[in-house]
N, C-alpha and C positions, 0 to 999 in steps of 0.2 A: 211434196204436198199431195201427190196423187195416190198415195198408199200409206201403209204404216210408217209413221214419222221416225220411229226409232230403229228401223230395219235397214241394214246396209247390204242386204242380200234378198233374193226372192224367197218366198215362204216355202215353195216346193223343193223337193230334193234335186240336186244338180243334174241337169241333162241339157245337152246342146239342141235337143229337139224342142225344148221349152222356149218360147219367145222371150220370156223374162230373163232366162239364163243366157240366151243369145246376146241380148242387149247388155247384160251384166258383164259378159266376157269382153265385148268391145270396149265398154267403159273401163273395165279393169286394166286393159292393156294401154288405153290411150287417154282416158278422160279423168278418172277418179283423182281428185286432189290437185290435178295439174292447172285447172283454171283458177282455183284458189291460190295455187303457188304463184302463178303469173300475176294475179291481182295483189298478192302480198309483196312481191318484188317491186311492182309499180308503186305500191304505197310507200315503200322505203325510198324509192327514187323521188317520189313526190315530197317527202320530208326534206330531202336535200334541195330540191328546187324551191320549196317554200322559203328557205332562208337565203336564197340568192337575192341580191339587191339590198337596199337599206331599209331600216325601220322595222325589221322583223325580229321579234323577241321570243324567248322560250314561253313567256306568259301568253303571247298571242297564239302560239301553236297549241298550248294547253287548252285555250278557249276553243280552238278548232276541233280538238279531240273531244272536248266536253259536248260540243254540238253533235259530233259523230256518235257519241254514246247515246244521246237522246234519240237520234234517228234509229239506232239499233233497238232501243227499248220499244219504240213504236212499231218497228218491224216484227219484233217478237211477240207482241201483244195485239195491237189494233189490226195489223196486217196479217196476223195469223201464221207467221213463219218462225217457229221456235229454233230453227237452225241458223238464225241470224249470226253473221260474223262481224258486224260493225262494232258491237260492244267489245268483242275480243280485240279488234284492231285498235280501239281507243286505248285499252289497257296496254297492249303490246307497244303501241306508239309511244307511251310514256317511258317504257323500258328502253326502247332503242334511241330515244332522244339523247340520252347520255353519250351515245356513240357517234353523234353527227360530225364531230371534228376529227375522227380517227382516220388513219391511213386505210387504203383499200385492203391491204393484207390483214390488218387487225380487224377490220369489219368482216372479212371473209372468215377468219378464224373464229370470231365471236358467233357468227351465224352458224357455222358448222358445229360448234359446241352446243348451241341451242337445239339444233336439229338432232344431234347425237343424244342429248338429254331426252328429247321427245321419243326417240327410238327405244331407249332403255325403259322409260316409263310405260310406253305402249306394250312392250314385251311383258313387263310385270303385270299390267292390267289384264292382258289376254290370258296369261298363265293363271290368274286368280279367278277368272270367270268360269262358272260351271257351264257345261255344254248346253244345258237347257235354257240358258239365258241369251243365246244368240238368236232364238226365235221367240216371237210373241206366243204367249199362252192363248188358248181360245177365249178365256175371260178378258184378257187385255185387249185382244183384237176386237171383241164384241163391244167393249167399253169405248174404244176409240172410234169404231164404226158408228155407234149411236151418236157420239158427239159430232163427228164430221158430217154426217147426214142430217144433222139437226139445224137449228136456227143459228143466226150469227152469235147470239148470246151463248149458246151451247158450245160453239167452236171457240169463242173467246175465252170462256171459263176453262175449257180443257187445255187448249194450246198455251194459254198464259201460265197455267200450272206447270206444263212441261218446260216452258222457257225458264221459269224461276228455278225449277229443279235442276236443269242442266247448267244454268248460269252459276248457281251457288254450290254446285258439286265440286269437291276438291279436284276431280278429274279435269275441270276446265283449265287447270294449269297446263295440261297437254296442248290445248288449242292456243294458249298464249305463247308457250315456247315455240310451237310450230310457226305461228304467224311472225313472231319476232325474228326467228331464225331466217325465214325467207325474206323478210324486210331487210335484214342485214346483208344477206347475199346480194339482193338487188342494189343496195347502196354501194357495196363493194364493186360490183360490175360497172355501175355508172361512174363512180369516182375514178376507177382505174381505166376508164375508156375501153374496157374489155368487150362491151356490147357492140361498140363501133368497129373494133379491129379484129374480132375473132368470130364473126358470124358463122361462116361454114364450119369452123372447128367446134363451135358451141353446138351446132346442129349434130355433127357426127359424134362427138364425144358424149353428148347428152343421151342420144338414142342408143349408142353402143353400151352405155352403162345401164340406162333405165329399162329398155325394152326386154333384154334377156331376163332381168330380175322380175319384171312384170309377168312374163310368160311363165317363169318358174313358180311365181306366186299363184297364178291362176290354176296351174296343174295341181299344186299342193292343196289349194282350197277345195277344188273339185274332189280331190281324193280324201278330204277330211269332212265329207258330208256338207260341204258348202261353208264351212267355218274357218276363220283364220287360225294359224298355229303360232307358236312362239317365234319361230324363225321368220315366218312371213311378216309378222309384226316388226321384228328387228330390222329387216331390210326395207320396210315399206317407205320410210322417209328418204332413203338413198335412191330407191327406184323412182320416187315421186320427184325428187330434185333433178335426177337425170332426165326424166321425161319433160319436166317443166323447162329445163334449159334447152332441150332438143326442140320443143315447140317454139321457144323464143328465138332460137337460132334459125328455125325454118322461116318464121315470119320476117325476121330481119334480113335474111338472105333474099327472100322473094320481094321485099318491099321496093327496092329500086327499080324492079322490072314490072311491078304490078300495082303502081300507085292508084290508078283509077279503080281497080278491082277492090282495093282496100278502103276506098273513100267512104262507103257506108259505115264501115267499122270505125273509121276515124271520127265520124260524126257521133256515133254511139259512145265512143270513148270520151267525148266532151261532156256527156251527160250520164256518166256511168252510175252515179248515185241515184239519179232519177229513175233510170231504167232498172236498176237493181230493186229498188222499192216497188217500181211498177210491176215487175214480174210477180212479186208477192201478191199485190192487189189483184192482178188478173188471175193468177192461179187460185186465189182464195174464192173468187167468184166462180171459176170453172169447176172446181172440185168440191166445194162445200155444198151442204144441203140447201142453204138459202140462195144458191145460184143454180148452176147446171147439175150439181149433184153427181159428178163423175168420179168421186173418190172410190177407189177400189174396183172400178169397172173397166179399166183399160189395161191391156198387157203392156210390156215394155216398149214395143214399137209404137203403140198408140200414145203412150206418154211422151216419147221422143217426137212424135208428130205434133202434139200440142206445144211442146217446147219450141219446135221449129216455127210454128205459126206465131207464137208470142215474139220470137226474135225478129221475124219479118215485120210484124205489126210495130215493134219498137223501132226498127230501122226506118220505117216509113215515117213514124212520129218524129224521130230525130231529124230527118231530112226536112220535114215541114217546119218544125220548131225553129231551126236555125236559119230559115229564110226570113224570120221576123225578129228573133231575139239573139242576144249575145251569150247568155248562160242558160243552162237547163233550169227548170223551176226549183228543184231541190238544191242545185248548186248555187242558185241565186240566194236562196234562203240560208244556205250554209255560209256563204260569204258575208251576208248581213249579220248573222249571229257571231261570226268570227271577228269582224272588223268593227262592229257596232255602228255601222252606217249603211244606208240603203245603196246597193250597187246600181249603177246606171247601165241600161242596155238589156 
């Protein structure tokens, strides 16, 4: 939300002397897609947990997904974030619902097949893209800048159009396959008790697979004028899965020894939907013309500084909120819409 919304790389030519490329490099190695990977795995685990106990039906879960879809529509329009993932999760959630009674090994195979499909489709997409489409044209950049530095109505009109274009594009099947694949992997790990019994091995194996691939990708992209290649696209999901499992293994390995340090994250996890939508609302005000107007005015380190401040603010908000309430505000609304009755607490 701090710069060109359709760009996955800095506008300038690759250089480690450039702050934007410094941040890109760190993100490429450790961050890109891994947070989404963790969230997708947790979403799959949440599906299994939802059906524990009595009185839970497929119809009730579909109502839950319908509510999630509406939250995503609001995020991609009213809250000005066309990169919303909730609508994708709602659709992918329908797809993986059919697998909820499968064995861990079948879940894992299905997840890997979906991730493999994503890899093939990404490779084809990258191969078909002309080199000049990886960067904004001056005209496109000027159009987006005018909208983002404009009023709320200007931002809403421009970003809602981007949301509709991305959502209805056939390429959106890539994101559905990606999300479903990682959901299924998360379900397999949970049902097979592999997250509990293989923490250090998950950490070591994940990083051993993911980090060398990420390093090789970064070198290749730098050598290709900052753009992905066919082979970097082909291995991207494998690298992302490895890094995601490595991160999960790291947290699970540290958890028994650092529960107090993780407590703020645990509180944030209890209101993940609220904070996800809250990030959009805060960033909309910070970067748009009707707010602080910082769109396009910060380098990569400045953007990460803003992100850190938002996370600290949200951690404090979660701590305060749970001294008085049982659910986060959006989680409370989500439960109400799912079960058709007002939650208590």
